[in-house]
N, C-alpha and C positions, 0 to 999 in steps of 0.2 A: 681826314679822319672823321669817321662816322660817330655821332653822339650815341646812337643806338648800340654800336659795337663797343664803345667805351663803357657804357653803363652795363652791358652784358658781361664784359670781361672783368670789370670792377666787381660786379656781383659774384661772379664765379670765383674770384680770388679770395673771397671772404665767407662764402656761404655754400651750402650743398649744391650739387649740380642740378641745373634745371635747363630746359630748352629756352632759347631766346624768345620765342613767342609767348612763354609763360611768365616772363620776368615781372610784368606789371602785377599780375595776380598774386604771385609769390611775395613780392615786395610789400604789397598791401597788408599781408598777414604779419609781417615783421615790423613794419613802420606804423605803429599804432598811435603814437603820441607826438605832440609838437616837439618835444625834446629829442625823440628818436629821429624825427624828420630833420631837425637842425643838425644833429650829429651826422646823419647820412650825407646831407648837403655839404657839411664841412669836410668830410672825408672825400667826397667827390671832387671838391675843389683841390684838396691836397694831391690826389692821384691824377687829376687831369693834366697837369704839367708833365708828370712822369710818363703818362700815356702818349702825350705828344712827342716826348723825347724818344719813345720807341719807334714812332713813325718818321719823325724828322730829327734824327740824331744830330744833324748839323746845326740845329737851333740851340742846342745845349752847349754850355761852356765846359768842355771836358778838360781835365788835367792831362798832362803829357803821359802820366803813368796809367791812364784809363783807356788807352788806345785799343787794347785787346777787347775790353767790354764794348766799346763803340763799334768796333769792326764786327763783332759777333752779332750785335743788334742789326747792323746794316745787312749782313748776309741773311739772317733768319727772316727779318720782317720785310726788307725792301728788295733783296735780290730774289729770294725764293717765294716771297709773298705768303708765308705760312702764318696762320692766325691762331692755331691751337695752343701754342705755348704762351700766348700773351697774358693770360691770368697769372701764370707762374712768373713770367718775366717782370710783370708789373709789381708783384709782391716783392720779388728779389730787389728790384730797383728802389722800392720804398724802404725796405730793410737796410739796404746799402746806404741810402741817403740819411737814414736815422742812425747810422753807425752801429747797427746791430747785426750786420752781415759784413764780413771782412772782404776786402778786395779779392783775395785769393779764392774765397768761396764763390763769389759771384762770377769770377772769371771761369772757374771750373764748371759751374753750373751752365753758364751760357755756352761754353765751349762744347760741352756734352750735347746740348740741344742743337748747336750748330752742326756738329758731326752727324748726329742722327738725321737732321734735316737734309744735309748734303747727300748722305748715303741713300736715304729713302726717297726723297723728292727729286734731287738733282741727278743722281746716278741711276737709281732703280726705277725712276718714274712712277713710283707708287704714291697714291694719295692716302693721307691719314684718314682713319675712320673716326666716328664719334667716340670710340673707346680711348683714343689718344687724347682727345680733349678732356675726357673725364679723368684720365691719368694725370694730366698737367694740372687740372683743377684740384684734384685730391692733394697733390704736392704743394700747390699754392696755399691751400688752407693749412697744411701741416707746417709749411715754412712760416706762415703768418703767426701761428701760435707756438712755434718752437722756441726753446731756450737755447742759448749759445752752446751749452755743454752737450746737447744731444742733436743739434742741428745737422752737423756733418754726417753723423752715422745714420740717423733716422730719416732725414729728408733728402739730402744731396746724394749720399752713397746709394740709398734705395732707388732713387730715380735713375741714377746712372746705370745701376744694374738692370732696371726694367728696360731702359733704352737699349742697352747692349743685347738683351734677350730678344728684342724686336728687329735687330739688324739681320740682314740676309746671311746665309751661310757663306763661308769663306770662298768656296769654289764659284758660287754665283757672283759674288762681289768681284772676284778676279776676272771672270769672264766679261762682265759688264764694263769694268774699268779698262780692260785691255781693248775693248771695242770703241772706246772714246776716240774721236778724231778732232783735231784742232784746225781751225781755219780763221783767217783774218776776217772772213765774211760772216 
């Protein structure tokens, strides 16, 4: 797990989109006092374990009813090695741990990301653009600041609709899916 990637994804989960190379300069503008620096370091500490859980989900003590969450993380992060949704996934895991995101909500969110990742990365062999990272970042910030009453409609449903709109046409999907071949090798 790269500390630079962690800091970048942590920053994107809470702040406006910026390029990785500009994080230091942008952070200097926001972290102006010792109190702000302490607060940021405390948050980094809280989020670091969750970020590790995204990369090494087997280190975490998952409950039996959290298998779906763990498996989605495994597929997205480790099998497909996709990094764009990490700011959103980090925020979702934080909210889930804080009991302000229901298990059904995080399962639905991760399942949608997993399906999008499988379809576009695994099946269609397309690579995500910077626009996808910006979309995930926007929804990470929205999830971070959302209230329970509007979270499903404003954050989760909107993201799922955006992901659906980026899926390939049905005929293209069927053509690609039918051309898959399975082998033990």
